[in-house]
Structures are given as C-alpha cells and as structure tokens.
C-alpha positions in Angstrom: -123.4 290.2 -221.2 -120.3 289.7 -223.6 -119.0 293.1 -222.5 -119.3 292.2 -218.7 -117.3 288.9 -219.3 -114.8 291.1 -220.9 -114.6 293.2 -217.6 -114.7 290.0 -215.6 -111.6 288.4 -217.1 -109.8 291.8 -218.1 -110.0 292.4 -213.7 -108.8 288.3 -213.3 -105.9 289.2 -216.1 -103.7 290.7 -213.6 -104.1 288.9 -210.9 -103.3 285.5 -212.9 -100.2 287.1 -213.8 -99.1 288.1 -210.4 -99.7 285.0 -209.2 -97.7 283.2 -212.2 -94.8 285.6 -210.4 -95.3 284.4 -206.9 -95.2 280.8 -208.0 -92.2 281.5 -210.2 -90.7 283.4 -207.6 -91.3 280.4 -204.9 -90.0 277.7 -207.6 -86.4 280.0 -207.9 -86.2 280.1 -204.2 -86.7 276.8 -203.7 -84.2 275.7 -206.4 -81.6 277.8 -204.8 -82.2 276.5 -201.7 -81.9 273.0 -202.9 -78.6 274.1 -204.6 -77.1 275.6 -201.3 -78.6 272.7 -199.0 -76.7 270.3 -202.0 -73.5 272.6 -201.4 -73.5 272.6 -197.7 -74.3 268.5 -198.1 -70.8 268.1 -199.9 -68.9 270.3 -198.1 -69.9 268.7 -194.8 -69.0 265.5 -196.8 -65.9 266.7 -198.0 -64.7 267.8 -194.1 -66.0 264.3 -193.2 -63.8 262.9 -195.4 -61.0 265.0 -194.8 -61.3 264.4 -191.2 -61.3 260.7 -191.6 -57.8 261.1 -193.7 -56.3 262.9 -191.2 -57.1 260.5 -188.5 -55.8 257.8 -191.3 -53.1 259.7 -191.2 -52.0 259.7 -187.9 -52.7 256.6 -187.0 -50.4 255.1 -190.0 -47.7 257.5 -188.5 -45.7 256.2 -185.9 -45.3 258.1 -182.7 -42.1 259.5 -182.6 -40.1 257.6 -180.0 -37.5 259.0 -177.4 -33.8 257.5 -177.7 -33.9 255.8 -174.4 -37.4 254.1 -176.3 -35.6 253.4 -179.4 -32.8 251.8 -177.9 -35.2 249.8 -175.1 -33.5 251.5 -171.9 -37.7 251.2 -171.0 -37.3 247.3 -170.8 -35.0 248.0 -167.4 -37.0 246.8 -164.3 -36.2 248.3 -160.9 -38.0 247.8 -157.6 -39.2 251.2 -157.5 -41.2 250.8 -160.9 -40.2 254.0 -162.0 -41.4 255.4 -165.7 -37.6 257.0 -165.9 -35.3 254.9 -167.5 -32.3 256.1 -165.9 -32.4 257.2 -162.8 -29.6 257.7 -159.7 -29.6 258.8 -156.3 -26.8 260.0 -155.2 -26.0 261.5 -151.2 -24.2 264.5 -151.8 -21.6 264.5 -148.4 -20.6 261.0 -148.9 -21.4 260.0 -152.7 -23.3 257.2 -151.2 -25.5 255.7 -154.2 -28.9 254.9 -153.2 -30.1 253.8 -156.0 -29.1 253.7 -159.9 -30.6 252.5 -162.7 -28.9 252.9 -166.4 -27.0 256.0 -164.2 -24.2 255.8 -167.5 -26.6 255.5 -170.3 -25.7 258.4 -172.6 -28.8 260.4 -173.4 -30.0 264.0 -174.9 -30.5 266.2 -171.4 -33.4 268.7 -173.0 -33.5 271.9 -170.8 -31.4 270.2 -168.2 -28.4 271.5 -170.5 -29.7 275.0 -169.1 -27.9 274.4 -165.7 -24.3 274.6 -167.4 -25.6 277.3 -169.8 -26.2 279.1 -165.5 -23.1 277.9 -164.3 -20.8 279.1 -167.1 -22.4 282.5 -166.7 -21.6 282.9 -162.9 -18.1 281.6 -162.8 -17.8 283.8 -165.9 -18.6 286.8 -163.3 -20.4 289.1 -165.8 -22.5 291.5 -164.2 -26.4 290.6 -163.8 -27.4 294.3 -164.2 -26.0 294.9 -167.4 -29.4 294.9 -170.4 -29.2 292.6 -172.6 -31.9 292.5 -176.1 -33.3 289.2 -177.3 -33.0 289.8 -181.0 -34.4 287.6 -184.0 -30.9 285.4 -183.4 -32.4 283.9 -180.2 -35.7 282.4 -182.1 -35.5 279.0 -181.9 -36.0 277.3 -185.4 -35.3 273.5 -184.5 -38.4 272.9 -182.4 -40.3 276.0 -183.4 -41.1 276.5 -179.5 -43.2 278.9 -178.1 -41.9 282.7 -176.1 -43.3 285.7 -175.0 -39.6 287.4 -175.0 -40.0 288.9 -178.5 -37.0 290.0 -180.6 -36.5 294.1 -179.0 -37.6 293.3 -175.2 -33.9 293.8 -173.1 -34.2 292.6 -169.7 -30.6 292.5 -167.2 -28.7 289.3 -167.9 -29.9 288.3 -163.9 -33.6 288.5 -165.1 -32.6 286.2 -168.1 -30.7 284.0 -166.2 -33.5 283.3 -163.5 -36.3 283.1 -166.7 -33.7 280.2 -168.1 -33.7 278.7 -165.0 -36.9 278.6 -163.4 -39.8 278.5 -166.3 -36.8 277.2 -168.7 -37.3 279.9 -170.7 -35.3 279.6 -174.3 -34.6 282.7 -175.7 -33.3 283.9 -172.4 -30.8 280.8 -172.7 -29.6 281.9 -175.8 -29.4 285.5 -175.2 -27.0 284.5 -172.2 -24.8 282.9 -174.9 -24.4 285.2 -177.2 -23.5 287.9 -174.9 -20.7 286.0 -173.4 -17.3 287.2 -174.3 -16.7 285.9 -178.0 -20.4 285.0 -178.7 -22.1 281.8 -178.4 -19.5 279.8 -180.5 -17.3 280.8 -177.2 -20.4 280.2 -174.9 -20.2 276.1 -176.0 -16.7 276.2 -175.8 -16.8 277.1 -172.0 -19.5 274.8 -171.1 -17.5 271.8 -172.6 -14.4 273.0 -171.0 -17.0 273.3 -167.6 -18.1 269.8 -168.2 -14.4 268.5 -168.8 -13.5 270.2 -165.2 -15.8 268.1 -163.4 -15.4 264.8 -164.6 -18.6 264.7 -166.9 -17.0 262.7 -169.1 -20.0 261.4 -170.8 -21.3 265.1 -172.0 -21.5 266.9 -174.5 -23.4 270.6 -175.9 -23.8 272.4 -178.8 -25.9 275.0 -178.1 -27.1 276.8 -174.7 -30.6 275.6 -174.3 -31.3 272.0 -174.7 -33.7 272.1 -177.8 -30.4 270.4 -179.8 -30.7 266.6 -179.1 -27.1 266.5 -179.6 -26.7 267.6 -176.6 -26.2 264.5 -174.3 -24.9 263.5 -170.7 -25.5 260.7 -168.3 -27.0 260.4 -164.7 -23.4 260.0 -163.5 -22.5 263.4 -165.4 -25.4 265.4 -164.1 -24.9 264.2 -160.6 -21.6 266.2 -160.6 -23.1 269.5 -162.4 -26.2 269.4 -160.0 -23.5 269.3 -157.0 -21.3 272.1 -158.3 -24.1 274.4 -159.4 -25.1 273.9 -155.9 -22.7 275.8 -154.8 -24.1 279.3 -156.2 -26.7 280.6 -153.8 -28.1 282.5 -157.1 -28.3 279.2 -158.8 -30.4 277.9 -155.5 -33.0 280.7 -155.9 -33.3 281.0 -158.6 -34.2 277.7 -159.6 -36.6 277.0 -157.0 -38.3 280.4 -156.8 -42.0 279.5 -158.0 -42.9 282.8 -159.9 -41.4 285.9 -161.1 -42.4 289.0 -163.0 -40.3 291.0 -165.6 -41.4 294.5 -167.2 -41.5 294.5 -170.6 -42.1 298.1 -171.9 -45.6 299.0 -170.8 -46.4 295.5 -169.7 -46.1 293.1 -167.4 -45.2 288.9 -168.1 -45.6 286.8 -165.3 -43.7 283.2 -165.5 -44.0 280.3 -163.3 -41.5 277.2 -162.3 -41.6 274.2 -164.6 -41.5 272.2 -161.4 -44.5 272.0 -159.2 -42.8 270.0 -156.8 -40.7 273.2 -155.3 -44.6 274.3 -154.4 -44.8 271.7 -152.6 -44.8 272.1 -148.6 -43.4 268.3 -148.5 -40.4 268.9 -150.6 -37.2 270.7 -149.4 -35.9 271.9 -152.5 -32.5 273.0 -152.7 -31.6 273.1 -156.5 -33.7 271.8 -159.4 -34.0 271.9 -163.4 -36.6 270.5 -165.7 -36.4 269.4 -169.2 -37.9 267.9 -172.0 -38.1 267.3 -176.0 -38.8 264.3 -178.1 -35.6 262.6 -178.1 -34.8 263.1 -174.4 -38.5 262.3 -172.9 -39.3 264.3 -169.5 -36.3 265.0 -167.5 -35.5 266.0 -163.8 -32.7 266.8 -161.5 -33.0 268.1 -158.3 -31.3 268.8 -155.1 -33.7 268.4 -151.8 -33.3 267.2 -148.3 -34.9 263.6 -146.9 -34.6 262.5 -143.9 -32.3 264.8 -142.8 -30.1 264.1 -145.4 -29.0 266.0 -148.8 -29.6 264.1 -151.8 -28.9 264.8 -155.6 -31.7 263.0 -158.2 -31.5 262.3 -161.9 -34.5 261.1 -163.5 -33.3 261.1 -167.5 -36.2 259.6 -170.4 -39.6 259.6 -168.0 -42.3 258.7 -170.1 -45.7 260.5 -169.3 -46.1 264.0 -168.7 -46.4 263.7 -164.8 -44.6 260.4 -164.6 -40.8 262.8 -163.3 -42.8 264.0 -160.6 -44.4 260.5 -159.8 -41.0 259.0 -159.7 -39.6 261.9 -157.4 -42.4 261.0 -154.8 -42.0 257.3 -155.4 -38.2 257.7 -154.5 -38.8 260.0 -151.2 -41.9 257.8 -149.9 -38.4 254.7 -150.1 -35.7 256.8 -148.8 -38.6 257.6 -145.7 -39.7 254.9 -145.4 -36.2 253.9 -144.5 -35.5 251.5 -146.6 -32.9 252.6 -149.1 -30.3 252.2 -146.0 -31.8 248.5 -145.1 -32.3 247.5 -149.5 -30.5 249.3 -152.0 -32.6 249.1 -155.0 -32.4 249.1 -158.7 -30.9 246.7 -161.3 -27.8 248.5 -161.4 -27.5 250.0 -158.0 -23.9 250.1 -156.5 -25.4 249.2 -152.7 -23.1 251.4 -150.9 -20.6 252.5 -152.9 -19.5 255.9 -153.8 -19.1 257.8 -157.2 -17.2 261.1 -156.6 -18.9 264.1 -157.4 -16.1 266.7 -156.7 
C-alpha cells in the first residue's frame, strides 16, 4: 500500500514540476508583454507630446511676410480685385498704360532676375554650344533650393539658358554667370549696367538667380526689361517652350515650364518669366497678345500659389471685354498716359 502511494507520488512529481515551469514561463512572458506595452504606450505618449509641442511652436511662430505684405501694399484696393500688390499693364507698341497698381514700388523680384541674366548672356554673344560644367559653387546655400543638376553635369550654354528661363533652374543661371568673362562678379556688374542702359533706375542686382531678396526692381522697370528681352527670338522661344529634355550621361532629365499659361490655348504668349521667394511673393511678367494688342503685364508680390495666374486671367477678361479702353482701371492708373519703355 505504502509502496503504491510512493510510486503514485513519484509519478506525479515530474508532472508538477513541468506544470510549475510552464506557469513560471507564462508569468515571465506576461510580465515582458506588460513591460513592452508600457514602453510602447510611453513612446506613443512621448510622440503625441512632441507633436503637440511642434504644432504649438508652429502656431506661436508668425508666418513670414513678403516685403509687400510687411509694407502694407496689399491694402491697396483695385477695380479688378487683383491678389498681386503690384501690377502694371502696358501697350508694348504705344507705351500706353492700361492698368497700374503700385507700379513704382521697389520689391524683391525673385527669379524674374533670370530674364536679365538671359539678356546679358545673349548680348555678350558667348557661343551657345560651349559646354559648361555645374560645380559646387552653383549650389544654393541661401535658400537651400533643390536642383537635379548635380555638380559634375556638363551641358551647353544654350541648354543652361533654356532651363534657366523655362524651368527657372537656379544652378543653370548661376553657372551662366560664373562662365562670363571675368566671372560672377563681372557678370553681376554687367547686369546692373544693362539695367541703367534700359532706364531701370529703381533696379539692383547682386546675383544672377533671384534667390537673394537684394535683387529688387519695380513693375515700371520690369516692363522695360520685358520689352528689351522680347527683341531676341531665342529668349522668346526658350521662355515659352512647355518642356525640354536634356541628356546627362546615361540619363535623360525632363524639365517643364513654371508658367502653366504657356500651355493654355486661350493665351498667345510671346515671352514670360515667373519668380518666387517668400520675400517677393509670387511674381510673373509676360508679353502677350490680347484683343489684337501686344501687351506687357507685370504682377509682383501675389499672395497664394495660383494667384498670379488668376490675376493674369482677370486682366485678360478685362481687356477682352473692351472695358480697358473705356474705363482705365487701377487706383494709381495713369489712364491713357505713356511711360516710355525704350
């Protein structure tokens, strides 16, 4: 009897030990899971706190204003309800001012600068087939803007000119300036000399891309620049082409025009250039044929991503309605006055 009990107990012993081991493992796993859950909950909570702090910091930091916004130019009302604080519409052939809004205000002009860059290049008669290399000197360290033209890429002067005008390529524009006789400093001096020669008395350039807010001009001055640049068929072609491909080694890069109006069949655009940095707002200059007239249009410091395009459309509708001839618009409109553009 006692022997049987002993055998029975001895048989249960290992089973009980195994069960105890399983229970211990289960408790250990459960504890580890609890630790992980607590750790995960803590991490998620930390992320939520971090996100809330980031949102609060962003809300606390006031949005950066353009020069026009800071100086109150956007408070200027006009009959067309333009979103640009500065605007000018001039007949290219007669110099008649059809619309003027703060047209003498001097503001940063962003990549509208590249129109002068292109003008200096073509008037220097440097060979367009010359191959120029993008270097580290062409990398934007002021606004840290992106570019697909990596240092070491070699393109012709003509291709760089095309990309600078059409897709506002900053490294292309800087490379054009670097390869001017005398280098970048001589190129900027040539830009300023040309501005003086065109009667652009309120204009100043410090570099060829427009990334610096120190590149400044007025709508009246820019109208003169558009008229001068329009005289060159190459600049008309490059600035209005919808897209362009360039071969860089084994790759082909596709670039597009920064102004979607060039692809709009409702527009007959002869020359154009867009620009944007925070200090300048959205900018646009164009030469376009409307109602049988060649018009130069300048829009500076427009608020909103598509507002400069909207402003151009408002002006087009106003011109095509026939009201432009009967009722000159603009709070500072010179009516049928003339502003010499040559």
